[in-house]
LUMKE-807126 format. One record per atom (N, C-alpha, C, O): x, y, z; residue in one letter. Coordinates in steps of 0.001 Angstrom, whole numbers, padded with zeros to 6 digits, always signed. Layout:
BEGIN
XYZa ...
END
This chain:
BEGIN
+000851-001176+000030m -000018+000022-000043m +000853+001257-000008m +001836+001304+000733m +000502+002274-000812c +001329+003500-000904c +001272+004265+000410c +000380+004032+001226c +002217+005175+000621d +002297+005989+001850d +001013+006861+002037d +000450+006946+003128d +000607+007464+000978i -000569+008332+001077i -001863+007488+001459i -002750+007929+002189i -001869+006296+000914c -003038+005402+001242c -003032+005062+002677c -004087+005088+003310c -001851+004726+003261v -001804+004437+004684v -002201+005606+005459v -002971+005468+006408v -001735+006752+005128m -002074+008025+005933m -003584+008292+005866m -004187+008686+006864m -004186+008082+004709n -005621+008338+004580n -006382+007251+005399n -007396+007570+006020n -005922+006007+005409s -006583+004977+006150s -006567+005227+007628s -007568+005031+008316s -005360+005688+008148v -005264+005977+009557v -006182+007146+009891v -006868+007113+010913v -006210+008187+009044k -007009+009380+009322k -008493+009041+009436k -009218+009552+010288k -008920+008120+008498e -010317+007649+008495e -010693+006955+009780e -011769+007170+010338e -009778+006112+010241r -009994+005373+011490r -010090+006305+012702r -010911+006102+013596r -009269+007286+012709m -009172+008272+013807m -010505+009078+013834m -011101+009296+014889m -010940+009508+012622l -012195+010248+012584l -013374+009361+013006l -014291+009834+013678l -013359+008120+012630s -014433+007209+012959s -014491+006976+014498s -015574+006972+015082s -013287+006777+015157r -013240+006612+016572r -013746+007869+017322r -014481+007775+018304r -013312+009068+016807r -013731+010360+017436r -015256+010440+017394r -015892+010776+018394r -015818+010141+016278s -017284+010216+016129s -017991+009260+017103s -019040+009574+017666s -017372+008078+017280f -017945+007109+018246f -017968+007558+019637f -018974+007453+020338f -016805+008086+020060f -016759+008630+021492f -017615+009852+021692f -018189+010034+022766f -017715+010703+020675k -018554+011868+020774k -020019+011408+021028k -020737+011911+021892k -020393+010395+020187g -021787+009908+020291g -021949+009259+021624g -022992+009476+022241g -021044+008496+022132s -021188+007806+023416s -021267+008816+024508s -022057+008611+025429s -020508+009914+024497a -020552+010826+025533a -021893+011616+025535a -022420+011945+026598a -022421+011908+024351a -023685+012580+024264a -024776+011698+024805a -025676+012184+025489a -024720+010343+024502a -025729+009431+024958a -025702+009342+026487a -026742+009295+027142a -024455+009321+027046a -024339+009269+028509a -024933+010464+029194a -025637+010350+030197a -024623+011671+028606v -025220+012875+029129v -026668+012844+029096v -027335+013224+030059v -027223+012368+027928g -028627+012318+027806g -029310+011419+028807g -030353+011745+029375g -028659+010232+029009a -029179+009245+029999a -029182+009835+031372a -030141+009675+032127a -028136+010506+031694a -028004+011131+033023a -029069+012140+033286a -029672+012175+034358a -029304+012992+032259a -030407+013990+032350a -031760+013329+032507a -032584+013762+033312a -031983+012295+031746a -033249+011611+031801a -033467+010951+033155a -034592+010809+033635a -032358+010558+033745g -032478+009837+035080g -032431+010760+036236g -032534+010335+037386g -032270+012081+035944g -032216+013045+037069g -030886+013062+037779g -030799+013530+038914g -029809+012545+037112l -028498+012505+037777l -027821+013869+037657l -028078+014625+036720l -026929+014176+038648t -026204+015397+038581t -024734+015084+038646t -024373+013958+038989t -023869+016021+038334a -022403+015763+038346a -021902+015364+039733a -022296+015969+040730a -021076+014398+039802t -020487+013957+041091t -019454+014944+041580t -018534+015308+040849t -019611+015387+042850p -018635+016353+043371p -017175+015777+043358p -016984+014569+043497p -016176+016650+043191a -014862+016214+043184a -014431+015665+044562a -013616+014746+044647a -014997+016251+045642l -014636+015850+046972l -015577+014765+047433l -016796+014909+047339l -015027+013698+047920a -015825+012546+048331a -016547+012627+049602a -016181+013441+050451a -017573+011827+049807g -018266+011753+051066g -019069+012980+051410g -019373+013194+052584g -019446+013843+050387g -020198+014952+050734g -019409+016167+051193g -020010+017194+051506g -018087+016085+051243h -017264+017213+051686h -017336+018326+050633h -017403+018074+049430h -017319+019524+051118s -017480+020650+050230s -016219+021581+050189s -016187+022528+049403s -015253+021327+050982g -014057+022177+051050g -012867+021492+051773g -013005+020408+052340g -011736+022142+051732a -010542+021607+052362a -009971+022661+053274a -010007+023854+052970a -009414+022187+054461v -008824+023098+055373v -007366+022657+055522v -007060+021476+055685v -006485+023651+055460d -005019+023310+055634d -004764+023154+057157d -005156+023993+057969d -004115+022083+057481m -003845+021824+058924m -002340+021696+059117m -001892+020937+059976m -001554+022429+058330t -000131+022412+058414t +000496+023763+058614t +000219+024723+057896t +001353+023808+059614h +002086+025101+059807h +003166+025180+058731h +003707+024171+058277h +003457+026428+058342t +004621+026685+057409t +005896+026334+058081t +006121+026791+059202t +006734+025570+057493l +007990+025119+058099l +009103+026187+057822l +009306+026634+056693l +009792+026556+058904s +010870+027539+058782s +011873+027341+059956s +011621+026608+060912s +012979+028014+059823a +013997+027855+060923a +013473+028527+062183a +014019+028292+063261a +012439+029353+062093e +011963+030004+063309e +010830+029252+063991e +010326+029698+065022e +010419+028105+063423f +009282+027425+064101f +009781+026751+065354f +010829+026106+065318f +009062+026875+066482p +009457+026290+067769p +009692+024782+067654p +009013+024076+066908p +010668+024326+068412t +010945+022899+068461t +011047+022478+069949t +011220+023295+070853t +010928+021140+070135y +010948+020609+071466y +012240+020952+072200y +012204+021275+073387y +013364+020889+071524f +014689+021141+072186f +015055+022599+072158f +016048+022984+072774f +014300+023428+071473g +014549+024869+071455g +015593+025310+070429g +015951+026486+070365g +016072+024371+069637e +017033+024695+068550e +016347+024579+067268e +015432+023772+067105e +016803+025437+066270p +016180+025337+064912p +016249+023919+064373p +017265+023232+064486p +015106+023493+063768g +014992+022107+063256g +014937+022116+061759g +014713+021065+061159g +015129+023245+061121f +014986+023326+059654f +015946+024319+059117f +016161+025376+059710f +016540+023991+057980g +017398+024883+057292g +017252+024702+055759g +017008+023598+055273g +017405+025800+055031a +017359+025772+053551a +018482+026589+052965a +018528+027810+053114a +019391+025898+052294e +020532+026617+051633e +020351+026579+050147e +020217+025497+049575e +020340+027744+049483q +020141+027800+048073q +021374+027338+047292q +022407+028005+047354q +021304+026241+046573a +022366+025730+045824a +022395+026357+044398a +023461+026573+043822a +021239+026628+043880f +021141+027235+042426f +020109+028320+042483f +019112+028166+043189f +020291+029409+041780n +019317+030478+041695n +018973+030780+040224n +019766+030530+039317n +017789+031315+040028f +017286+031544+038707f +018123+032430+037901f +018318+032202+036707f +018665+033514+038562a +019394+034526+037808a +020698+033973+037176a +021119+034395+036099a +021297+033036+037880e +022562+032478+037345e +022440+031164+036573e +023174+030889+035624e +021453+030356+037042s +021325+029020+036499s +020051+028715+035678s +019958+027699+034988s +019067+029648+035785g +017833+029483+035082g +016837+028584+035857g +015767+028252+035346g +017199+028207+037070f +016258+027498+037960f +016722+027707+039414f +017863+028082+039686f +015760+027441+040345n +016034+027573+041698n +016060+026099+042386n +015277+025220+042025n +016959+025921+043335l +017103+024612+044027l +017686+024865+045370l +018703+025549+045489l +017042+024308+046439f +017510+024448+047801f +017901+023056+048394f +017221+022056+048166f +018991+023037+049141n +019337+021903+049899n +018684+022047+051302n +018885+023081+051939n +017941+021093+051788l +017213+021192+053019l +017923+020359+054054l +018428+019274+053766l +017957+020905+055322t +018405+020169+056511t +017231+020154+057498t +016769+021209+057931t +016768+018998+057838i +015472+018846+058592i +015665+017852+059724i +016122+016726+059525i +015297+018307+060930n +015098+017367+062037n +013661+016721+061765n +012678+017422+061524n +013622+015389+061821e +012370+014682+061440e +011193+015209+062230e +010080+015259+061705e +011407+015617+063517h +010347+016042+064390h +010219+017533+064544h +010255+018067+065652h +010065+018216+063392t +009993+019671+063322t +008734+020082+062578t +008371+019464+061577t +008068+021119+063059g +006910+021646+062423g +005808+020646+062554g +005836+019802+063449g +004785+020725+061637t +003705+019749+061624t +004310+018385+061099t +004764+018271+059961t +004280+017428+061965h +005023+016208+061588h +004381+014929+062209h +003495+015008+063060h +004838+013826+061773i +004440+012508+062199i +005416+011932+063146i +006623+012053+062937i +004934+011289+064216d +005702+010375+065062d +005370+008962+064601d +004257+008481+064812d +006321+008308+063982a +006064+006900+063610a +006240+005979+064820a +006857+006391+065803a +005740+004795+064784p +005921+003862+065904p +007436+003721+066207p +007796+003561+067373p +008279+003774+065252l +009720+003575+065505l +010325+004645+066397l +011378+004440+067001l +009632+005826+066479h +010170+006939+067278h +010335+006539+068771h +011259+006995+069445h +009427+005688+069260f +009533+005326+070647f +009466+003792+070805f +008757+003281+071671f +010197+003089+069971s +010271+001646+070105s +011537+001156+069431s +012045+001855+068554s +012068+000027+069774a +013319-000439+069265a +013189-000834+067825a +014104-000568+067045a +012106-001453+067427d +012016-002046+066105d +010615-001826+065540d +010096-002680+064821d +010012-000710+065853g +008635-000429+065362g +008564-000043+063883g +009575+000090+063194g +007364+000125+063447t +007115+000561+062045t +007751+001927+061786t +007537+002884+062530t +008549+001990+060693s +009140+003284+060303s +008068+004098+059518s +007020+003589+059122s +008394+005342+059332v +007358+006262+058695v +007025+005801+057308v +005877+005932+056882v +007998+005255+056571d +007677+004776+055193d +006833+003500+055142d +006313+003126+054091d +006701+002821+056332e +005955+001630+056387e +004517+001809+056927e +003766+000839+057029e +004155+003025+057261i +002785+003241+057724i +001829+002893+056619i +002012+003375+055501i +000813+002080+056862p -000125+001681+055808p -000877+002951+055254p -001317+003804+056025p -000998+003037+053974v -001585+004236+053329v -003045+004413+053805v -003568+005523+053902v -003678+003237+054100g -005053+003294+054535g -005220+004031+055886g -006303+004542+056168g -004154+004093+056730d -004189+004816+057985d -004009+006298+057853d -004199+007047+058812d -003621+006749+056602l -003275+008135+056353l -004569+008918+055836l -004501+010128+055618l -005648+008260+055662v -006913+008871+055312v -007905+008402+056410v -008210+007213+056502v -008411+009360+057249a -009067+008914+058406a -010186+009826+058811a -010133+011022+058526a -011233+009291+059486p -012260+010124+060093p -011563+010981+061206p -010766+010455+061984p -011876+012298+061265l -011231+013126+062255l -012191+013444+063427l -013302+013937+063234l -011713+013142+064636c -012473+013373+065865c -011705+014444+066648c -010562+014238+067055c -012351+015571+066842v -011700+016737+067535v -012166+016895+068982v -013348+017145+069218v -011268+016755+069947i -011508+016863+071310i -011158+018272+071747i -009974+018594+071840i -012131+019123+072017d -011907+020549+072249d -011666+020834+073732d -012607+020742+074520d -010461+021172+074137i -010181+021532+075543i -009645+022958+075607i -009064+023367+076612i -009850+023726+074504a -009277+025054+074485a -009687+025979+075595a -008859+026736+076102a -010904+025942+075977a -011357+026837+077065a -010652+026493+078392a -010324+027384+079175a -010428+025225+078626r -009719+024878+079886r -008258+025115+079743r -007629+025448+080747r -007633+024973+078566a -006224+025191+078390a -005898+026704+078497a -004763+027073+078797a -006854+027529+078260e -006628+028986+078305e -006205+029361+079691e -005382+030263+079842e -006722+028720+080720g -006418+029040+082104g -005437+028055+082746g -005019+028270+083884g -005044+026938+082016d -004180+025961+082589d -003359+025325+081483d -003837+024415+080805d -002140+025783+081292a -001298+025330+080252a -000910+023833+080410a -000505+023189+079442a -001034+023325+081576d -000631+021916+081790d -001882+020912+081764d -001782+019744+082139d -002974+021434+081323t -004167+020519+081308t -003954+019435+080247t -003132+019580+079343t -004734+018325+080386q -004616+017260+079531q -005950+016701+079040q -006973+016892+079697q -005956+016019+077904v -007132+015327+077474v -007372+014104+078410v -006483+013275+078608v -008562+014026+078957t -008842+012952+079974t -009839+011972+079389t -010410+012220+078327t -010058+010822+080101p -011144+009970+079703p -012539+010635+079714p -013410+010310+078908p -012713+011575+080658d -014029+012354+080683d -014164+013104+079409d -015265+013145+078861d -013106+013717+078881d -013197+014495+077627d -013582+013515+076446d -014389+013835+075573d -012978+012373+076490l -013322+011410+075406l -014755+010931+075463l -015443+010788+074453l -015167+010692+076686q -016559+010239+076932q -017538+011265+076511q -018573+010949+075924q -017217+012548+076813a -018130+013628+076434a -018270+013724+074921a -019351+014007+074403a -017127+013477+074192w -017190+013472+072732w -018037+012319+072259w -018861+012477+071359w -017850+011203+072834i -018653+009975+072429i -020141+010200+072724i -020991+009820+071920i -020453+010799+073844d -021863+011087+074179d -022533+012042+073151d -023731+011948+072883d -021739+012933+072608a -022285+013946+071698a -022213+013467+070265a -023017+013907+069443a -021278+012576+069924n -021050+012212+068471n -021096+010773+068128n -021034+010420+066950n -021204+009897+069132g -021229+008466+068843g -019795+007864+069046g -018832+008564+069360g -019732+006584+068853d -018443+005878+069058d -017319+006494+068173d -017585+007053+067109d -016141+006378+068622i -014972+006749+067824i -014856+005793+066659i -014773+004592+066914i -014840+006209+065404p -014797+005349+064279p -013515+004559+064168p -012467+005009+064631p -013581+003389+063561d -012357+002619+063272d -011496+003468+062341d -011983+004164+061451d -010216+003375+062590g -009279+004073+061733g -009164+005578+062031g -008440+006282+061326g -009871+006093+063072a -009918+007490+063312a -008628+008078+063775a -007781+007407+064364a -008487+009402+063484c -007421+010210+064033c -008188+011063+065082c -009147+011768+064769c -007695+010952+066375v -008356+011676+067485v -007420+012849+067824v -006290+012637+068263v -007899+014085+067618a -007059+015187+067765a -007432+016073+068956a -008612+016306+069219a -006443+016550+069656m -006601+017514+070795m -006560+018963+070209m -005582+019376+069585m -007626+019673+070434h -007679+021133+070117h -007543+021930+071445h -008480+022054+072234h -006317+022456+071631s -006112+023227+072826s -005986+024708+072639s -005925+025471+073603s -005946+025132+071327g -005797+026515+070992g -004336+026986+070878g -004020+028161+070693g -003470+025951+071008w -002067+026297+071037w -001512+026706+069673w -000478+027369+069595w -002189+026317+068617a -001704+026638+067242a -001542+028100+067009a -000775+028496+066131a -002246+028945+067773a -002220+030383+067595a -000995+031019+068338a -000765+032226+068266a -000234+030158+069045k +000911+030710+069839k +002244+030459+069257k +003256+030708+069912k +002301+029958+068006t +003631+029572+067429t +004619+030665+067292t +005820+030413+067199t +004137+031915+067277d +005050+033047+067141d +005494+033635+068450d +006135+034684+068505d +005138+032933+069504s +005517+033432+070854s +006207+032401+071701s +006143+031213+071386s +006861+032805+072760d +007516+031840+073720d +006498+030983+074420d +006861+029939+074960d +005224+031375+074438a +004160+030637+075121a +003936+029274+074486a +003493+028325+075132a +004262+029209+073183y +004065+027865+072487y +004920+026794+073132y +004446+025677+073338y +006071+027077+073433r +006972+026095+074151r +006796+026166+075679r +006898+025160+076380r +006538+027340+076152g +006219+027513+077550g +007322+027082+078511g +007046+026562+079592g +008556+027299+078114f +009688+026847+078988f +009936+027793+080060f +010102+028983+079794f +009976+027353+081268d +010195+028261+082428d +011585+028131+083033d +011847+028605+084139d +012443+027499+082308g +013821+027284+082769g +014046+025928+083338g +015181+025476+083487g +012923+025255+083667t +012992+023897+084232t +012154+022913+083327t +012623+021842+082941t +010974+023316+083037a +010048+022437+082308a +009297+023227+081275a +009219+024453+081361a +008723+022520+080264q +007913+023157+079255q +006398+023029+079724q +006045+022155+080516q +005545+023948+079185h +004137+023923+079655h +003256+024083+078411h +003275+025105+077726h +002480+023018+078156y +001428+023018+077100y +000657+021699+077250y +001162+020731+077818y -000581+021683+076728p -001395+020475+076949p -000964+019243+076139p -000202+019337+075177p -001480+018101+076565g -001313+016860+075775g -002291+015813+076206g -003270+016107+076891g -002044+014631+075823f -002937+013502+076156f -002549+012868+077504f -001401+012465+077691f -003504+012781+078436h -003215+012050+079683h -003116+010536+079399h -003826+010025+078534h -002233+009816+080129i -002057+008438+079851i -003359+007639+079935i -003584+006690+079185i -004217+008066+080888e -005494+007306+080979e -006373+007493+079779e -007093+006563+079413e -006357+008632+079151a -007094+008845+077903a -006445+008040+076739a -007129+007509+075864a -005121+007981+076776t -004427+007217+075788t -004814+005753+075847t -005088+005116+074830t -004829+005236+077073q -005181+003849+077313q -006612+003568+076877q -006934+002495+076366q -007441+004549+077090m -008912+004390+076699m -008997+004319+075134m -009779+003544+074583m -008184+005138+074454l -008184+005100+073037l -007633+003815+072420l -008017+003381+071334l -006645+003200+073237l -006091+001981+072774l -007193+000843+072700l -006964-000177+072050l -008316+001017+073330e -009356+000076+073336e -010347+000337+072211e -011364-000348+072103e -010055+001315+071383t -010898+001718+070219t -010135+001317+068928t -009012+000812+068953t -010824+001580+067819g -010111+001307+066462g -009299+002532+065966g -008846+002532+064822g -009103+003602+066831a -008372+004756+066340a -006924+004315+065983a -006333+003440+066617a -006418+004951+064973r -005092+004562+064437r -004060+005709+064695r -002849+005499+064641r -004586+006899+064970s -003588+007951+065225s -004185+009008+066192s -005401+009183+066270s -003319+009678+066897i -003748+010805+067717i -002892+012029+067279i -001781+011918+066760i -003511+013192+067538a -002792+014436+067080a -002994+015533+068116a -004004+015603+068816a -001975+016386+068171v -001959+017515+069094v -001558+018743+068385v -000816+018683+067404v -002043+019909+068866d -001659+021180+068318d -000530+021793+069149d -000379+023013+069212d +000245+020939+069775t +001341+021376+070604t +002632+020603+070186t +002612+019894+069179t +003717+020730+070925l +004964+020162+070577l +005087+018651+070896l +005995+017970+070419l +004148+018163+071712s +004253+016755+072150s +002981+016104+072439s +002053+016736+072945s +002892+014789+072120l +001663+014048+072480l +001449+014037+073980l +000305+014003+074434l +002529+014067+074769d +002512+014131+076205d +002499+015706+076577d +003066+016516+075844d +001886+016060+077644h +001876+017480+078020h +003319+017940+078402h +004210+017145+078700h +003464+019245+078367g +004835+019798+078522g +005669+019351+079687g +006853+019064+079514g +005086+019277+080895p +005878+018892+082092p +006287+017376+082101p +007109+016973+082923p +005764+016620+081271s +006012+015160+081319s +007492+014862+081298s +008258+015391+080493s +007854+014003+082205a +009250+013532+082263a +009361+012090+081835a +010482+011614+081657a +008288+011369+081660d +008271+009960+081321d +007743+009568+079977d +007844+008410+079573d +007162+010553+079257f +006648+010377+077879f +005671+009153+077953f +005757+008263+077106f +004807+009105+078888a +003947+007882+079048a +003014+007673+077846a +002790+006535+077432a +002493+008719+077306t +001610+008571+076188t +002420+008072+074941t +001970+007153+074256t +003594+008666+074650h +004398+008135+073566h +004667+006676+073756h +004474+005893+072826h +005098+006282+074905y +005479+004873+075101y +004322+003928+075092y +004472+002746+074784y +003094+004473+075450a +001890+003576+075419a +001378+003407+074012a +001001+002311+073599a +001369+004516+073269w +000697+004563+071983w +001578+004051+070775w +001159+003191+070000w +002778+004609+070668l +003533+004288+069465l +003927+002862+069303l +003788+002345+068195l +004415+002158+070324p +004779+000790+070138p +003659-000230+069763p +003910-001406+069503p +002442+000289+069756t +001324-000581+069418t +001164-000556+067840t +000251-001212+067337t +001957+000123+067110g +001860+000207+065690g +001030+001422+065230g +000832+001622+064032g +000556+002216+066172r -000184+003402+065767r +000846+004587+065733r +001993+004457+066161r +000351+005767+065187f +001293+006830+065042f +000618+008096+065630f -000575+008149+065926f +001520+009127+065769g +001032+010426+066281g +001369+011588+065324g +002244+011501+064463g +000622+012664+065534i +000893+013858+064762i +001015+015047+065776i +000134+015260+066609i +002104+015782+065671e +002337+016922+066499e +002397+018234+065733e +002737+018286+064551e +002056+019275+066449n +002045+020650+065813n +001040+020755+064636n +001302+021365+063600n -000093+020134+064867i -001132+020239+063835i -001774+021618+063920i -001788+022206+065001i -002303+022157+062829a -002922+023390+062712a -004371+023277+062268a -004807+022215+061823a -005133+024388+062390g -006483+024412+061774g -007582+023678+062504g -008662+023503+061940g -007361+023234+063744l -008422+022459+064426l -009616+023341+064786l -010713+022842+065042l -009392+024659+064803d -010487+025599+065121d -011381+025791+063846d -012418+026450+063927d -010999+025246+062730q -011745+025418+061491q -012509+024188+061017q -013144+024191+059962q -012424+023087+061869v -013120+021844+061435v -014121+021436+062529v -013944+021824+063684v -015124+020695+062207p -016116+020264+063161p -015604+019166+064092p -014604+018511+063800p -016302+018971+065221a -015957+017932+066155a -015911+016547+065539a -015090+015696+065884a -016824+016370+064623s -016873+015047+063861s -017306+015373+062446s -017802+016461+062155s -017098+014381+061565g -017616+014522+060187g -016549+014862+059149g -016802+014657+057962g -015373+015366+059521a -014325+015723+058644a -013494+014509+058394a -013459+013571+059189a -012806+014545+057244t -011826+013512+056874t -010424+014097+056839t -010211+015097+056153t -009503+013550+057512i -008143+014033+057504i -007273+013296+056519i -007305+012067+056473i -006491+014013+055726i -005559+013419+054788i -004152+013786+055258i -003780+014949+055412i -003412+012726+055471i -002037+012920+056126i -000978+012591+055082i -000763+011426+054746i -000342+013596+054591g +000651+013451+053573g +002016+013062+054209g +002925+013885+054314g +002121+011793+054621a +003343+011332+055380a +004541+011351+054473a +004422+011055+053284a +005732+011704+055023p +006977+011459+054234p +007256+010014+054100p +006710+009188+054831p +008100+009700+053174k +008355+008255+052909k +009849+007945+052726k +010255+007280+051773k +010657+008458+053684h +012071+008126+053625h +012343+006864+054400h +011803+006703+055495h +013138+005976+053900r +013339+004666+054355r +013870+004702+055868r +014852+005384+056160r +013220+003984+056757g +013760+003809+058108g +013446+005035+058980g +013930+005103+060110g +012686+005969+058517g +012501+007151+059300g +011669+007014+060564g +010734+006215+060605g +011994+007772+061582s +011223+007736+062813s +010004+008727+062790s +009200+008767+063721s +009916+009482+061735g +008838+010445+061592g +009203+011375+060426g +010023+011046+059569g +008592+012490+060432g +008984+013554+059461g +007873+014578+059195g +006699+014283+059418g +008232+015776+058721p +007238+016805+058404p +006266+016291+057431p +006631+015558+056511p +004986+016662+057602a +003911+016187+056740a +002991+017314+056294a +002765+018261+057047a +002484+017227+055137r +001454+018189+054641r +000100+017523+054959r -000213+016448+054447r -000683+018184+055808i -001939+017622+056254i -003074+018568+056036i -002980+019773+056268i -004227+017941+055550f -005383+018848+055363f -006640+018015+055661f -006592+016786+055722f -007719+018690+055838a -008936+018020+056177a -010002+018376+055119a -010062+019502+054626a -010860+017351+054782l -011966+017594+053840l -013185+017810+054867l -013427+017005+055765l -013876+018902+054655v -014998+019248+055536v -016278+019412+054701v -017340+019703+055251v 
END
């Protein structure tokens, strides 16, 4: 067959396929209209928006040890090289980040091994902000969890249970770390609340402070009770004042570096 004949044959087949798909699409639209169907929302589960729950990472963001946990050195710039590129230096537990089970266990799951199904979760928000305003050392208690259950039903399987203490608004001040020269002061999960959650199907807990344990803790009881069971934690979460007590879905963009004990994460909620 001559070259021009081949080209014409291919063109005819392409036009024929295009007409077929056009007709199929039109038929599908017509069927949907006849059946009263509407376009499916891009956000699943009836969610209508997204809330950013991640603090911006910088060298100025408060850290547990009080030293900068993030650095960015520009290796290439646009003016000289036609592109920008930075070399990053990051402490795994800086900014909005994940505590993997390995963080507080000898051989626990590393951050890259956290099942992806655990990173999309029903979000349960335990609000203790009013109490924390007058007591920086307050903690989430079993009574707080029971009050949430009484109002919203059982904690769902796979849930992320988050403490909203109002601390996310303090990141630009010394009050976020609350160090008095001897101990730090901010809310966290009481060990009895942690033990109560271990009896549920929750897979993660989150705090809007520097630690899953409250600031004065010297034994990290919640870390040691929660993480070695294969569950994980989130620290320095933001945006809990913008989501409902129940009904939102949290999306946890965990880092995936091999053998990591945690790492900064991009987190948002569908509401």
